[in-house]
Every structure is written in structure tokens, then in C-alpha cells.
C-alpha positions in Angstrom: -109.9 176.1 -83.3 -112.3 178.8 -83.9 -111.0 182.1 -83.6 -111.8 185.9 -84.1 -109.5 188.6 -84.9 -110.3 192.2 -84.8 -108.7 195.4 -86.0 -107.7 197.2 -82.7 -106.6 200.3 -84.7 -109.3 201.1 -87.2 -108.7 204.7 -87.4 -108.6 208.2 -85.7 -111.2 209.5 -83.5 -114.0 208.8 -81.0 -116.1 206.8 -83.6 -113.3 204.4 -84.5 -112.2 203.9 -80.7 -115.9 203.1 -80.0 -116.0 200.6 -83.0 -112.7 199.0 -81.7 -114.2 198.6 -78.3 -117.4 197.2 -79.8 -115.6 194.7 -81.8 -113.4 193.7 -78.3 -116.7 193.5 -76.6 -118.2 191.3 -79.1 -115.3 188.9 -79.1 -115.4 188.8 -75.4 -119.3 187.9 -75.6 -118.8 185.2 -78.2 -115.9 183.5 -76.2 -117.9 184.0 -72.8 -120.5 181.7 -74.5 -118.3 179.4 -76.0 -118.9 180.4 -79.7 -115.2 181.1 -80.3 -112.0 179.3 -78.6 -110.0 182.6 -78.7 -109.8 186.2 -80.0 -107.0 188.7 -80.9 -106.7 192.4 -81.4 -104.3 192.7 -84.2 -102.4 196.1 -85.0 -101.0 194.9 -88.2 -101.6 192.0 -91.0 -98.2 190.7 -90.0 -99.4 190.7 -86.4 -102.6 189.0 -87.4 -100.7 186.2 -89.2 -98.1 185.5 -86.6 -100.9 185.0 -84.0 -102.9 182.8 -86.5 -99.8 180.7 -87.0 -99.6 179.7 -83.6 -103.2 178.6 -83.2 -102.9 175.1 -84.8 -105.6 173.8 -86.9 -108.2 176.5 -87.7 -111.9 175.3 -88.1 -113.0 179.0 -88.5 -111.5 182.5 -88.6 -113.8 185.7 -88.2 -112.3 189.1 -89.2 -113.9 192.0 -87.9 -112.7 195.4 -89.5 -113.3 197.7 -92.4 -113.9 196.8 -95.9 -115.0 197.9 -99.4 -115.6 196.0 -102.6 -112.8 193.3 -103.0 -110.7 194.7 -100.0 -110.3 194.2 -96.3 -108.4 196.6 -94.3 -106.4 196.3 -90.8 -104.9 199.5 -89.4 -105.6 201.2 -92.5 -103.6 198.9 -94.7 -105.2 196.7 -97.2 -104.8 192.9 -96.8 -102.0 192.1 -99.5 -102.8 189.5 -102.2 -101.7 186.0 -101.3 -100.9 187.3 -97.8 -102.6 184.4 -96.1 -100.8 181.6 -97.9 -98.9 180.6 -95.0 -101.9 179.4 -92.9 -103.0 177.1 -96.0 -101.7 174.1 -94.0 -103.7 174.9 -91.2 -107.1 174.9 -92.8 -109.3 172.2 -94.2 -111.9 172.3 -97.0 -114.6 172.8 -94.2 -112.9 175.8 -92.6 -114.9 179.1 -92.8 -112.9 182.3 -93.2 -115.5 185.0 -92.6 -114.9 188.8 -93.3 -117.2 190.4 -91.1 -116.4 193.9 -93.1 -118.5 196.2 -95.0 -119.1 195.3 -98.7 -116.1 193.0 -99.4 -118.1 190.7 -101.5 -119.7 193.4 -103.6 -119.3 193.6 -107.2 -116.5 192.5 -109.5 -113.9 193.3 -106.9 -115.7 191.2 -104.4 -116.1 188.4 -106.9 -112.4 188.3 -107.6 -111.3 188.8 -103.9 -113.6 185.8 -102.8 -112.6 183.5 -105.6 -108.8 184.1 -105.3 -108.8 183.7 -101.7 -110.9 180.6 -101.7 -108.8 179.1 -104.5 -105.6 179.9 -102.5 -106.6 178.6 -99.2 -108.9 175.8 -100.4 -111.7 176.5 -98.0 -115.0 178.4 -97.8 -114.7 182.3 -97.6 -117.5 184.0 -96.3 -118.2 187.9 -96.6 -120.9 190.7 -97.1 -122.1 192.7 -100.2 -123.6 195.6 -98.1 -122.4 198.0 -95.3 -122.9 196.3 -92.1 -123.4 197.1 -88.5 -125.4 195.5 -85.5 -127.3 194.0 -88.4 -125.1 192.3 -91.1 -126.8 191.9 -94.4 -125.7 190.4 -98.0 -123.9 187.4 -96.2 -122.6 185.0 -98.8 -120.0 182.1 -99.0 -117.7 181.0 -101.8 -116.1 177.6 -102.2 -112.6 176.7 -104.1 -113.4 176.7 -108.0 -116.9 178.0 -108.0 -118.8 181.1 -109.1 -120.4 183.6 -106.8 -123.9 182.6 -106.0 -125.2 186.3 -105.8 -125.7 188.7 -108.3 -122.9 191.1 -109.1 -125.0 194.1 -108.3 -126.2 193.2 -104.9 -125.5 195.9 -102.2 -124.7 198.7 -104.8 -127.9 200.6 -103.8 -127.4 203.4 -101.3 -128.7 202.4 -97.9 -131.3 205.3 -97.9 -132.9 203.5 -101.1 -134.0 200.4 -99.1 -137.4 200.8 -97.3 -136.9 200.6 -93.7 -138.1 197.2 -93.4 -135.7 195.8 -95.7 -132.8 198.0 -95.2 -130.2 195.3 -94.7 -131.4 193.3 -97.7 -131.0 189.5 -97.8 -129.2 187.0 -95.7 -128.8 189.2 -92.5 -127.4 187.9 -89.4 -126.7 189.9 -86.3 -123.2 191.0 -85.2 -122.9 188.1 -82.7 -123.9 185.3 -85.1 -121.2 182.7 -85.0 -122.7 180.3 -87.6 -123.5 181.1 -91.3 -127.1 179.4 -92.2 -126.9 176.5 -94.6 -127.1 177.7 -98.2 -125.7 181.2 -97.7 
């Protein structure tokens, strides 16, 4: 089963409502073109976990929401350490859990987050070292019991530092991509 979960309550204000609507539309487009089997707008981590536990074997999970170095948020609350442990029996070593969130793999906190989660679930964890939007740069994967393949400083420069032709940096995909290119 290939699924996407998005944060349906990312914050207050028009920009956050627009963002949640964009995530919903992106999920709908992915399902329309057969790239995911189902999607869900979660209102809390408990809500997201309960939905995941009903899905059977999980081949891929995408999460669309807010992030910061080493952190992922849903409805303004950080993903608790060890929280996804209950789905371990639903994933295989080939399952990909992709956090489509800003900067989650950045720096030391990103290294610790990605390594701990890959080891806990025993599958591939993917995330970004950069601020993302329609173009999503700094995409990397991490397998259990491995070191990160990206430099710890990747993504630390402010976006304005990058020349316009390279603003999104390395390993960039579009927001509608559903496959991670080999070697990332």
C-alpha cells in the first residue's frame, strides 16, 4: 500500500489554510494518476497513527507537513520519539517513509532523527535538508545502521545566498514526484 498523509491543520491564517489545501490537491492528483493508493488529512499524530495501522502492509508513506532540523510537525506538535514504533510490523526493509517537510534532515539534529527512525522501523527514511516548496531540494535517504550520505552543513545557507539558477541546491524533485531517484 502506497499512502500519503498531510497535515490538515498546519497553523492559523490564510497562508496555512492555502498550504493545507495545496497538500490536499497534491494528494488528490497523486491518487488520480495512480501514484498512491490512498491519502489522509490528519489532525494529530494519534489520528495519523490510527489511520496508518488500518492500512495493512505499507510499501511507502509520504508525510506532507512542516519541519525543522530533526523535527516533523503535525498540527503544531512535534513527532514524538518512538511514536511510529507500532507500524514496524507493517513495513519491510524496502518500505520508504518520506518526510516532505522543510529541513528535517539538516545538520546534527537531522542526522540523529533520520538514523534513529531508520533503525527503529528497519526501513528507508527519506527527507530534505533544505526549505522546500513546489521544488524540493536536498532530498536524501537513510537506511538502518548507516551513516548519512550528505554533509552535515547541507542546507544551512539562507535561500537568498544561492544564485537563482541553483536556489534549490542538489537532489531536487517537484512536489508531485512520487519516486526517489536511485542513489539519493
